[in-house]
HTML snippet that shows the backbone in 3Dmol.js (N, CA, C, O; Angstrom):
<script src="https://3Dmol.org/build/3Dmol-min.js"></script>
<div id="view" style="width:600px;height:400px;position:relative"></div>
<script>
const pdb = `
ATOM      1  N   UNK A   1     133.158 -83.191 155.831  1.00  0.00           N
ATOM      2  CA  UNK A   1     132.424 -82.813 156.494  1.00  0.00           C
ATOM      3  C   UNK A   1     131.718 -84.579 157.112  1.00  0.00           C
ATOM      4  O   UNK A   1     131.474 -85.367 156.198  1.00  0.00           O
ATOM      5  N   UNK A   2     131.455 -85.053 158.502  1.00  0.00           N
ATOM      6  CA  UNK A   2     131.064 -85.875 158.757  1.00  0.00           C
ATOM      7  C   UNK A   2     129.554 -86.194 158.402  1.00  0.00           C
ATOM      8  O   UNK A   2     128.880 -85.212 158.712  1.00  0.00           O
ATOM      9  N   UNK A   3     128.892 -87.052 157.948  1.00  0.00           N
ATOM     10  CA  UNK A   3     127.326 -87.332 157.631  1.00  0.00           C
ATOM     11  C   UNK A   3     126.669 -87.084 158.212  1.00  0.00           C
ATOM     12  O   UNK A   3     125.591 -86.652 157.805  1.00  0.00           O
ATOM     13  N   UNK A   4     127.123 -87.303 160.216  1.00  0.00           N
ATOM     14  CA  UNK A   4     126.463 -86.836 161.316  1.00  0.00           C
ATOM     15  C   UNK A   4     126.332 -85.042 161.173  1.00  0.00           C
ATOM     16  O   UNK A   4     125.286 -84.495 161.523  1.00  0.00           O
ATOM     17  N   UNK A   5     127.186 -84.452 160.774  1.00  0.00           N
ATOM     18  CA  UNK A   5     127.244 -82.784 160.828  1.00  0.00           C
ATOM     19  C   UNK A   5     126.346 -82.548 159.479  1.00  0.00           C
ATOM     20  O   UNK A   5     125.548 -81.627 159.649  1.00  0.00           O
ATOM     21  N   UNK A   6     126.278 -83.128 158.224  1.00  0.00           N
ATOM     22  CA  UNK A   6     125.912 -82.673 157.132  1.00  0.00           C
ATOM     23  C   UNK A   6     124.282 -83.059 157.595  1.00  0.00           C
ATOM     24  O   UNK A   6     123.553 -82.071 157.510  1.00  0.00           O
ATOM     25  N   UNK A   7     123.613 -84.262 158.047  1.00  0.00           N
ATOM     26  CA  UNK A   7     122.119 -84.513 158.406  1.00  0.00           C
ATOM     27  C   UNK A   7     122.230 -83.448 159.333  1.00  0.00           C
ATOM     28  O   UNK A   7     121.656 -82.469 158.858  1.00  0.00           O
ATOM     29  N   UNK A   8     122.863 -83.132 160.786  1.00  0.00           N
ATOM     30  CA  UNK A   8     122.027 -81.963 161.274  1.00  0.00           C
ATOM     31  C   UNK A   8     122.147 -80.683 160.851  1.00  0.00           C
ATOM     32  O   UNK A   8     121.319 -79.927 161.357  1.00  0.00           O
ATOM     33  N   UNK A   9     122.922 -80.183 160.073  1.00  0.00           N
ATOM     34  CA  UNK A   9     122.621 -79.091 159.424  1.00  0.00           C
ATOM     35  C   UNK A   9     121.318 -79.297 158.377  1.00  0.00           C
ATOM     36  O   UNK A   9     120.446 -78.482 158.078  1.00  0.00           O
ATOM     37  N   UNK A  10     121.481 -80.480 157.999  1.00  0.00           N
ATOM     38  CA  UNK A  10     120.234 -80.148 156.731  1.00  0.00           C
ATOM     39  C   UNK A  10     119.069 -80.123 157.450  1.00  0.00           C
ATOM     40  O   UNK A  10     118.140 -79.612 156.824  1.00  0.00           O
ATOM     41  N   UNK A  11     118.795 -80.518 158.598  1.00  0.00           N
ATOM     42  CA  UNK A  11     117.286 -80.701 159.863  1.00  0.00           C
ATOM     43  C   UNK A  11     117.170 -79.318 160.004  1.00  0.00           C
ATOM     44  O   UNK A  11     116.231 -78.618 159.625  1.00  0.00           O
ATOM     45  N   UNK A  12     118.090 -79.007 160.518  1.00  0.00           N
ATOM     46  CA  UNK A  12     118.180 -77.522 161.377  1.00  0.00           C
ATOM     47  C   UNK A  12     118.059 -76.432 160.029  1.00  0.00           C
ATOM     48  O   UNK A  12     117.244 -75.532 160.230  1.00  0.00           O
ATOM     49  N   UNK A  13     118.448 -76.408 159.282  1.00  0.00           N
ATOM     50  CA  UNK A  13     118.004 -75.602 157.934  1.00  0.00           C
ATOM     51  C   UNK A  13     116.776 -75.952 157.492  1.00  0.00           C
ATOM     52  O   UNK A  13     116.106 -75.041 157.006  1.00  0.00           O
ATOM     53  N   UNK A  14     116.154 -77.393 157.547  1.00  0.00           N
ATOM     54  CA  UNK A  14     114.982 -77.264 156.780  1.00  0.00           C
ATOM     55  C   UNK A  14     114.062 -76.537 157.731  1.00  0.00           C
ATOM     56  O   UNK A  14     113.311 -75.615 157.413  1.00  0.00           O
ATOM     57  N   UNK A  15     114.271 -77.293 159.483  1.00  0.00           N
ATOM     58  CA  UNK A  15     113.356 -76.593 160.400  1.00  0.00           C
ATOM     59  C   UNK A  15     113.307 -75.150 160.681  1.00  0.00           C
ATOM     60  O   UNK A  15     112.420 -74.698 161.405  1.00  0.00           O
ATOM     61  N   UNK A  16     114.375 -74.263 160.052  1.00  0.00           N
ATOM     62  CA  UNK A  16     114.040 -73.078 160.081  1.00  0.00           C
ATOM     63  C   UNK A  16     113.817 -72.952 158.998  1.00  0.00           C
ATOM     64  O   UNK A  16     113.686 -71.746 158.786  1.00  0.00           O
ATOM     65  N   UNK A  17     113.687 -73.500 158.141  1.00  0.00           N
ATOM     66  CA  UNK A  17     112.724 -72.748 156.810  1.00  0.00           C
ATOM     67  C   UNK A  17     111.627 -72.500 156.732  1.00  0.00           C
ATOM     68  O   UNK A  17     111.117 -71.655 155.996  1.00  0.00           O
ATOM     69  N   UNK A  18     110.852 -73.551 157.849  1.00  0.00           N
ATOM     70  CA  UNK A  18     109.655 -73.846 158.000  1.00  0.00           C
ATOM     71  C   UNK A  18     108.915 -73.300 158.862  1.00  0.00           C
ATOM     72  O   UNK A  18     107.692 -73.271 158.995  1.00  0.00           O
ATOM     73  N   UNK A  19     110.172 -72.652 159.725  1.00  0.00           N
ATOM     74  CA  UNK A  19     109.701 -71.745 160.644  1.00  0.00           C
ATOM     75  C   UNK A  19     109.512 -72.387 162.156  1.00  0.00           C
ATOM     76  O   UNK A  19     108.562 -71.836 162.712  1.00  0.00           O
ATOM     77  N   UNK A  20     109.931 -73.055 162.706  1.00  0.00           N
ATOM     78  CA  UNK A  20     109.543 -74.477 163.454  1.00  0.00           C
ATOM     79  C   UNK A  20     111.009 -74.420 164.606  1.00  0.00           C
ATOM     80  O   UNK A  20     112.199 -74.661 164.403  1.00  0.00           O
ATOM     81  N   UNK A  21     110.233 -73.977 165.873  1.00  0.00           N
ATOM     82  CA  UNK A  21     111.020 -74.184 167.160  1.00  0.00           C
ATOM     83  C   UNK A  21     111.508 -75.759 167.110  1.00  0.00           C
ATOM     84  O   UNK A  21     110.952 -76.656 166.476  1.00  0.00           O
ATOM     85  N   UNK A  22     112.741 -75.878 167.974  1.00  0.00           N
ATOM     86  CA  UNK A  22     113.249 -77.279 168.266  1.00  0.00           C
ATOM     87  C   UNK A  22     111.990 -78.025 168.962  1.00  0.00           C
ATOM     88  O   UNK A  22     111.778 -79.233 168.857  1.00  0.00           O
ATOM     89  N   UNK A  23     111.059 -76.962 169.811  1.00  0.00           N
ATOM     90  CA  UNK A  23     110.584 -77.880 170.162  1.00  0.00           C
ATOM     91  C   UNK A  23     109.125 -78.466 169.906  1.00  0.00           C
ATOM     92  O   UNK A  23     108.404 -79.329 170.406  1.00  0.00           O
ATOM     93  N   UNK A  24     109.054 -77.318 168.609  1.00  0.00           N
ATOM     94  CA  UNK A  24     108.140 -78.043 167.934  1.00  0.00           C
ATOM     95  C   UNK A  24     108.323 -79.601 167.158  1.00  0.00           C
ATOM     96  O   UNK A  24     107.832 -80.712 166.959  1.00  0.00           O
ATOM     97  N   UNK A  25     109.362 -78.748 166.933  1.00  0.00           N
ATOM     98  CA  UNK A  25     109.781 -80.144 165.623  1.00  0.00           C
ATOM     99  C   UNK A  25     109.630 -81.665 166.464  1.00  0.00           C
ATOM    100  O   UNK A  25     108.983 -82.676 166.191  1.00  0.00           O
ATOM    101  N   UNK A  26     110.657 -81.277 167.754  1.00  0.00           N
ATOM    102  CA  UNK A  26     110.635 -82.553 168.493  1.00  0.00           C
ATOM    103  C   UNK A  26     109.079 -83.023 169.047  1.00  0.00           C
ATOM    104  O   UNK A  26     108.674 -84.173 169.221  1.00  0.00           O
ATOM    105  N   UNK A  27     108.669 -82.294 169.169  1.00  0.00           N
ATOM    106  CA  UNK A  27     106.964 -82.769 169.770  1.00  0.00           C
ATOM    107  C   UNK A  27     106.140 -83.059 167.878  1.00  0.00           C
ATOM    108  O   UNK A  27     105.089 -83.699 167.869  1.00  0.00           O
ATOM    109  N   UNK A  28     106.425 -82.806 167.179  1.00  0.00           N
ATOM    110  CA  UNK A  28     105.477 -83.508 165.719  1.00  0.00           C
ATOM    111  C   UNK A  28     106.665 -84.672 165.712  1.00  0.00           C
ATOM    112  O   UNK A  28     106.233 -85.409 164.826  1.00  0.00           O
ATOM    113  N   UNK A  29     107.961 -85.303 166.192  1.00  0.00           N
ATOM    114  CA  UNK A  29     108.532 -86.205 165.678  1.00  0.00           C
ATOM    115  C   UNK A  29     108.277 -86.858 166.570  1.00  0.00           C
ATOM    116  O   UNK A  29     108.033 -87.963 166.087  1.00  0.00           O
ATOM    117  N   UNK A  30     108.129 -86.916 167.978  1.00  0.00           N
ATOM    118  CA  UNK A  30     108.137 -87.503 169.281  1.00  0.00           C
ATOM    119  C   UNK A  30     109.648 -88.442 169.753  1.00  0.00           C
ATOM    120  O   UNK A  30     109.974 -89.596 170.026  1.00  0.00           O
ATOM    121  N   UNK A  31     110.231 -87.118 169.632  1.00  0.00           N
ATOM    122  CA  UNK A  31     111.895 -87.418 170.349  1.00  0.00           C
ATOM    123  C   UNK A  31     111.657 -85.998 170.960  1.00  0.00           C
ATOM    124  O   UNK A  31     111.027 -85.037 170.519  1.00  0.00           O
ATOM    125  N   UNK A  32     112.622 -86.239 172.540  1.00  0.00           N
ATOM    126  CA  UNK A  32     113.404 -85.338 173.209  1.00  0.00           C
ATOM    127  C   UNK A  32     113.621 -84.041 172.574  1.00  0.00           C
ATOM    128  O   UNK A  32     113.848 -84.176 171.372  1.00  0.00           O
ATOM    129  N   UNK A  33     113.627 -82.798 172.988  1.00  0.00           N
ATOM    130  CA  UNK A  33     113.990 -81.430 172.553  1.00  0.00           C
ATOM    131  C   UNK A  33     116.019 -81.134 172.626  1.00  0.00           C
ATOM    132  O   UNK A  33     116.811 -80.535 171.898  1.00  0.00           O
ATOM    133  N   UNK A  34     116.137 -81.907 173.867  1.00  0.00           N
ATOM    134  CA  UNK A  34     117.933 -81.997 173.908  1.00  0.00           C
ATOM    135  C   UNK A  34     118.085 -83.157 173.057  1.00  0.00           C
ATOM    136  O   UNK A  34     119.243 -83.574 173.066  1.00  0.00           O
ATOM    137  N   UNK A  35     117.178 -83.903 172.224  1.00  0.00           N
ATOM    138  CA  UNK A  35     118.059 -85.132 171.507  1.00  0.00           C
ATOM    139  C   UNK A  35     118.126 -84.403 170.244  1.00  0.00           C
ATOM    140  O   UNK A  35     119.094 -84.412 169.482  1.00  0.00           O
ATOM    141  N   UNK A  36     116.951 -83.726 170.063  1.00  0.00           N
ATOM    142  CA  UNK A  36     117.206 -83.174 168.706  1.00  0.00           C
ATOM    143  C   UNK A  36     118.326 -82.030 168.617  1.00  0.00           C
ATOM    144  O   UNK A  36     118.850 -81.602 167.589  1.00  0.00           O
ATOM    145  N   UNK A  37     118.528 -81.702 169.721  1.00  0.00           N
ATOM    146  CA  UNK A  37     119.332 -80.667 169.800  1.00  0.00           C
ATOM    147  C   UNK A  37     120.767 -80.815 169.366  1.00  0.00           C
ATOM    148  O   UNK A  37     121.489 -79.986 168.811  1.00  0.00           O
ATOM    149  N   UNK A  38     121.036 -82.119 169.759  1.00  0.00           N
ATOM    150  CA  UNK A  38     121.963 -83.479 169.606  1.00  0.00           C
ATOM    151  C   UNK A  38     122.374 -83.625 168.365  1.00  0.00           C
ATOM    152  O   UNK A  38     123.537 -83.487 167.985  1.00  0.00           O
ATOM    153  N   UNK A  39     121.369 -83.926 167.654  1.00  0.00           N
ATOM    154  CA  UNK A  39     121.320 -84.427 166.348  1.00  0.00           C
ATOM    155  C   UNK A  39     121.696 -83.575 165.073  1.00  0.00           C
ATOM    156  O   UNK A  39     122.185 -83.856 163.980  1.00  0.00           O
ATOM    157  N   UNK A  40     121.158 -82.146 165.817  1.00  0.00           N
ATOM    158  CA  UNK A  40     121.318 -81.002 165.122  1.00  0.00           C
ATOM    159  C   UNK A  40     122.499 -80.115 164.704  1.00  0.00           C
ATOM    160  O   UNK A  40     122.746 -79.321 163.796  1.00  0.00           O
ATOM    161  N   UNK A  41     123.449 -80.891 166.372  1.00  0.00           N
ATOM    162  CA  UNK A  41     124.883 -80.198 166.241  1.00  0.00           C
ATOM    163  C   UNK A  41     125.415 -81.288 165.673  1.00  0.00           C
ATOM    164  O   UNK A  41     126.490 -80.975 165.163  1.00  0.00           O
ATOM    165  N   UNK A  42     125.115 -82.650 165.491  1.00  0.00           N
ATOM    166  CA  UNK A  42     126.382 -84.059 164.965  1.00  0.00           C
ATOM    167  C   UNK A  42     126.810 -83.993 166.305  1.00  0.00           C
ATOM    168  O   UNK A  42     127.970 -83.632 166.505  1.00  0.00           O
ATOM    169  N   UNK A  43     126.027 -84.301 167.336  1.00  0.00           N
ATOM    170  CA  UNK A  43     126.638 -84.800 168.410  1.00  0.00           C
ATOM    171  C   UNK A  43     125.688 -86.272 168.814  1.00  0.00           C
ATOM    172  O   UNK A  43     126.168 -87.150 169.531  1.00  0.00           O
ATOM    173  N   UNK A  44     124.580 -86.341 168.350  1.00  0.00           N
ATOM    174  CA  UNK A  44     123.838 -87.654 168.381  1.00  0.00           C
ATOM    175  C   UNK A  44     123.789 -88.476 167.349  1.00  0.00           C
ATOM    176  O   UNK A  44     123.715 -87.957 166.235  1.00  0.00           O
ATOM    177  N   UNK A  45     123.809 -89.531 167.428  1.00  0.00           N
ATOM    178  CA  UNK A  45     123.668 -90.623 166.041  1.00  0.00           C
ATOM    179  C   UNK A  45     122.672 -90.783 165.734  1.00  0.00           C
ATOM    180  O   UNK A  45     122.425 -91.840 166.315  1.00  0.00           O
ATOM    181  N   UNK A  46     121.566 -90.452 165.065  1.00  0.00           N
ATOM    182  CA  UNK A  46     120.196 -90.458 165.202  1.00  0.00           C
ATOM    183  C   UNK A  46     119.979 -91.961 164.239  1.00  0.00           C
ATOM    184  O   UNK A  46     120.537 -92.162 163.160  1.00  0.00           O
ATOM    185  N   UNK A  47     119.015 -92.937 164.947  1.00  0.00           N
ATOM    186  CA  UNK A  47     118.633 -94.043 164.142  1.00  0.00           C
ATOM    187  C   UNK A  47     117.627 -93.861 162.798  1.00  0.00           C
ATOM    188  O   UNK A  47     116.682 -93.073 162.755  1.00  0.00           O
ATOM    189  N   UNK A  48     117.997 -94.665 161.833  1.00  0.00           N
ATOM    190  CA  UNK A  48     116.925 -94.372 161.208  1.00  0.00           C
ATOM    191  C   UNK A  48     115.352 -94.603 161.199  1.00  0.00           C
ATOM    192  O   UNK A  48     114.842 -95.012 160.155  1.00  0.00           O
ATOM    193  N   UNK A  49     114.856 -94.450 161.896  1.00  0.00           N
ATOM    194  CA  UNK A  49     113.656 -94.955 162.722  1.00  0.00           C
ATOM    195  C   UNK A  49     113.093 -92.736 163.241  1.00  0.00           C
ATOM    196  O   UNK A  49     112.098 -92.033 163.069  1.00  0.00           O
ATOM    197  N   UNK A  50     114.294 -92.581 163.788  1.00  0.00           N
ATOM    198  CA  UNK A  50     114.335 -91.261 164.563  1.00  0.00           C
ATOM    199  C   UNK A  50     114.264 -90.062 163.129  1.00  0.00           C
ATOM    200  O   UNK A  50     113.571 -89.046 163.152  1.00  0.00           O
ATOM    201  N   UNK A  51     115.149 -90.485 161.953  1.00  0.00           N
ATOM    202  CA  UNK A  51     115.348 -89.740 160.577  1.00  0.00           C
ATOM    203  C   UNK A  51     113.894 -89.838 159.734  1.00  0.00           C
ATOM    204  O   UNK A  51     113.440 -88.879 159.110  1.00  0.00           O
ATOM    205  N   UNK A  52     113.247 -91.133 159.814  1.00  0.00           N
ATOM    206  CA  UNK A  52     112.145 -90.839 158.937  1.00  0.00           C
ATOM    207  C   UNK A  52     111.506 -89.857 159.764  1.00  0.00           C
ATOM    208  O   UNK A  52     111.260 -88.705 159.406  1.00  0.00           O
ATOM    209  N   UNK A  53     111.183 -90.484 161.166  1.00  0.00           N
ATOM    210  CA  UNK A  53     110.110 -89.352 162.042  1.00  0.00           C
ATOM    211  C   UNK A  53     110.149 -87.439 161.827  1.00  0.00           C
ATOM    212  O   UNK A  53     109.290 -86.559 161.882  1.00  0.00           O
ATOM    213  N   UNK A  54     111.614 -87.472 161.573  1.00  0.00           N
ATOM    214  CA  UNK A  54     112.246 -85.811 161.429  1.00  0.00           C
ATOM    215  C   UNK A  54     111.646 -85.717 160.006  1.00  0.00           C
ATOM    216  O   UNK A  54     110.718 -84.911 159.938  1.00  0.00           O
ATOM    217  N   UNK A  55     111.972 -86.382 158.803  1.00  0.00           N
ATOM    218  CA  UNK A  55     111.585 -85.948 157.472  1.00  0.00           C
ATOM    219  C   UNK A  55     109.963 -85.969 157.657  1.00  0.00           C
ATOM    220  O   UNK A  55     109.360 -84.896 157.678  1.00  0.00           O
ATOM    221  N   UNK A  56     109.369 -87.026 157.772  1.00  0.00           N
ATOM    222  CA  UNK A  56     107.626 -86.605 158.146  1.00  0.00           C
ATOM    223  C   UNK A  56     107.036 -85.920 158.524  1.00  0.00           C
ATOM    224  O   UNK A  56     105.954 -85.505 158.110  1.00  0.00           O
ATOM    225  N   UNK A  57     107.881 -85.524 159.795  1.00  0.00           N
ATOM    226  CA  UNK A  57     107.716 -83.782 160.300  1.00  0.00           C
ATOM    227  C   UNK A  57     107.976 -82.814 159.535  1.00  0.00           C
ATOM    228  O   UNK A  57     107.225 -81.958 159.069  1.00  0.00           O
ATOM    229  N   UNK A  58     108.834 -82.939 159.443  1.00  0.00           N
ATOM    230  CA  UNK A  58     109.082 -81.733 158.159  1.00  0.00           C
ATOM    231  C   UNK A  58     108.544 -81.511 156.679  1.00  0.00           C
ATOM    232  O   UNK A  58     108.758 -80.575 155.909  1.00  0.00           O
ATOM    233  N   UNK A  59     107.972 -82.372 156.559  1.00  0.00           N
ATOM    234  CA  UNK A  59     107.529 -82.817 155.544  1.00  0.00           C
ATOM    235  C   UNK A  59     108.338 -82.860 153.777  1.00  0.00           C
ATOM    236  O   UNK A  59     108.109 -82.286 152.712  1.00  0.00           O
ATOM    237  N   UNK A  60     109.218 -83.751 154.203  1.00  0.00           N
ATOM    238  CA  UNK A  60     110.421 -83.965 153.068  1.00  0.00           C
ATOM    239  C   UNK A  60     110.413 -85.704 152.936  1.00  0.00           C
ATOM    240  O   UNK A  60     109.988 -86.620 153.640  1.00  0.00           O
ATOM    241  N   UNK A  61     111.130 -85.601 151.628  1.00  0.00           N
ATOM    242  CA  UNK A  61     111.475 -86.887 151.500  1.00  0.00           C
ATOM    243  C   UNK A  61     112.690 -87.169 152.111  1.00  0.00           C
ATOM    244  O   UNK A  61     113.526 -86.273 151.994  1.00  0.00           O
ATOM    245  N   UNK A  62     113.136 -88.476 152.928  1.00  0.00           N
ATOM    246  CA  UNK A  62     114.152 -88.851 153.495  1.00  0.00           C
ATOM    247  C   UNK A  62     115.523 -88.036 153.088  1.00  0.00           C
ATOM    248  O   UNK A  62     116.180 -87.111 153.565  1.00  0.00           O
ATOM    249  N   UNK A  63     115.576 -88.773 152.107  1.00  0.00           N
ATOM    250  CA  UNK A  63     117.044 -88.425 151.584  1.00  0.00           C
ATOM    251  C   UNK A  63     117.404 -86.813 151.379  1.00  0.00           C
ATOM    252  O   UNK A  63     118.506 -86.451 150.966  1.00  0.00           O
ATOM    253  N   UNK A  64     116.215 -85.792 151.759  1.00  0.00           N
ATOM    254  CA  UNK A  64     116.784 -84.612 151.717  1.00  0.00           C
ATOM    255  C   UNK A  64     117.383 -84.719 153.111  1.00  0.00           C
ATOM    256  O   UNK A  64     117.611 -83.521 153.277  1.00  0.00           O
ATOM    257  N   UNK A  65     117.677 -85.129 153.900  1.00  0.00           N
ATOM    258  CA  UNK A  65     118.192 -85.321 155.369  1.00  0.00           C
ATOM    259  C   UNK A  65     120.106 -85.451 155.221  1.00  0.00           C
ATOM    260  O   UNK A  65     121.042 -85.020 155.895  1.00  0.00           O
ATOM    261  N   UNK A  66     119.990 -86.230 154.041  1.00  0.00           N
ATOM    262  CA  UNK A  66     121.262 -86.588 153.257  1.00  0.00           C
ATOM    263  C   UNK A  66     121.954 -85.508 152.516  1.00  0.00           C
ATOM    264  O   UNK A  66     123.144 -85.194 152.563  1.00  0.00           O
ATOM    265  N   UNK A  67     120.831 -84.915 151.713  1.00  0.00           N
ATOM    266  CA  UNK A  67     121.911 -84.219 150.801  1.00  0.00           C
ATOM    267  C   UNK A  67     122.425 -82.918 150.517  1.00  0.00           C
ATOM    268  O   UNK A  67     121.990 -81.850 150.948  1.00  0.00           O
ATOM    269  N   UNK A  68     123.703 -83.166 149.507  1.00  0.00           N
ATOM    270  CA  UNK A  68     124.845 -82.441 150.047  1.00  0.00           C
ATOM    271  C   UNK A  68     124.148 -80.804 149.436  1.00  0.00           C
ATOM    272  O   UNK A  68     123.504 -80.624 148.403  1.00  0.00           O
ATOM    273  N   UNK A  69     124.502 -79.912 150.348  1.00  0.00           N
ATOM    274  CA  UNK A  69     124.117 -78.430 149.901  1.00  0.00           C
ATOM    275  C   UNK A  69     125.199 -77.508 149.217  1.00  0.00           C
ATOM    276  O   UNK A  69     126.069 -76.827 149.760  1.00  0.00           O
ATOM    277  N   UNK A  70     125.008 -77.617 148.327  1.00  0.00           N
ATOM    278  CA  UNK A  70     126.550 -76.181 147.337  1.00  0.00           C
ATOM    279  C   UNK A  70     126.629 -74.463 148.223  1.00  0.00           C
ATOM    280  O   UNK A  70     125.642 -73.737 148.342  1.00  0.00           O
ATOM    281  N   UNK A  71     127.594 -74.226 148.584  1.00  0.00           N
ATOM    282  CA  UNK A  71     127.651 -73.362 148.565  1.00  0.00           C
ATOM    283  C   UNK A  71     127.647 -71.838 147.933  1.00  0.00           C
ATOM    284  O   UNK A  71     128.244 -71.726 146.863  1.00  0.00           O
ATOM    285  N   UNK A  72     127.287 -71.141 148.257  1.00  0.00           N
ATOM    286  CA  UNK A  72     126.687 -70.159 147.582  1.00  0.00           C
ATOM    287  C   UNK A  72     127.858 -69.155 147.745  1.00  0.00           C
ATOM    288  O   UNK A  72     128.723 -69.490 148.554  1.00  0.00           O
ATOM    289  N   UNK A  73     128.022 -67.921 147.067  1.00  0.00           N
ATOM    290  CA  UNK A  73     129.441 -67.093 147.235  1.00  0.00           C
ATOM    291  C   UNK A  73     129.703 -66.518 148.322  1.00  0.00           C
ATOM    292  O   UNK A  73     130.760 -65.901 148.455  1.00  0.00           O
ATOM    293  N   UNK A  74     129.112 -66.577 148.961  1.00  0.00           N
ATOM    294  CA  UNK A  74     128.760 -65.254 150.715  1.00  0.00           C
ATOM    295  C   UNK A  74     129.303 -67.136 151.661  1.00  0.00           C
ATOM    296  O   UNK A  74     129.421 -66.962 152.874  1.00  0.00           O
ATOM    297  N   UNK A  75     129.519 -68.298 151.318  1.00  0.00           N
ATOM    298  CA  UNK A  75     129.855 -69.274 152.226  1.00  0.00           C
ATOM    299  C   UNK A  75     128.667 -69.698 152.716  1.00  0.00           C
ATOM    300  O   UNK A  75     128.716 -70.833 153.190  1.00  0.00           O
ATOM    301  N   UNK A  76     127.384 -69.040 152.765  1.00  0.00           N
ATOM    302  CA  UNK A  76     126.224 -70.001 153.114  1.00  0.00           C
ATOM    303  C   UNK A  76     125.710 -71.233 152.287  1.00  0.00           C
ATOM    304  O   UNK A  76     125.542 -71.304 151.070  1.00  0.00           O
ATOM    305  N   UNK A  77     125.487 -72.250 153.318  1.00  0.00           N
ATOM    306  CA  UNK A  77     124.409 -73.153 152.014  1.00  0.00           C
ATOM    307  C   UNK A  77     123.592 -72.837 151.975  1.00  0.00           C
ATOM    308  O   UNK A  77     122.928 -72.099 152.703  1.00  0.00           O
ATOM    309  N   UNK A  78     123.336 -73.599 150.608  1.00  0.00           N
ATOM    310  CA  UNK A  78     122.006 -73.165 149.221  1.00  0.00           C
ATOM    311  C   UNK A  78     121.520 -74.442 149.340  1.00  0.00           C
ATOM    312  O   UNK A  78     122.135 -75.504 149.249  1.00  0.00           O
ATOM    313  N   UNK A  79     120.385 -74.245 149.547  1.00  0.00           N
ATOM    314  CA  UNK A  79     119.251 -75.512 149.604  1.00  0.00           C
ATOM    315  C   UNK A  79     118.817 -76.192 147.882  1.00  0.00           C
ATOM    316  O   UNK A  79     118.008 -77.113 147.768  1.00  0.00           O
TER     317      UNK A  79
END
`;
const viewer = $3Dmol.createViewer("view");
viewer.addModel(pdb, "pdb");
viewer.setStyle({}, {cartoon: {color: "spectrum"}});
viewer.zoomTo();
viewer.render();
</script>
């Protein structure tokens, strides 16, 4: 898996776990919602500044955005 894809899926998972919409996370991160969508789907390559803003808005350490998630028996990623 490409790092860009992993980061996007981690952001999406953290956002959903905190019950935030893309619109709300984008607002908190001061980025556009369509840009966030591209980051979550691995289509955009976010800068370190954007990743730092996203981590702060999600209230996580930036390393959480890069962490490799283990797979559960059912195939779903585990946090």
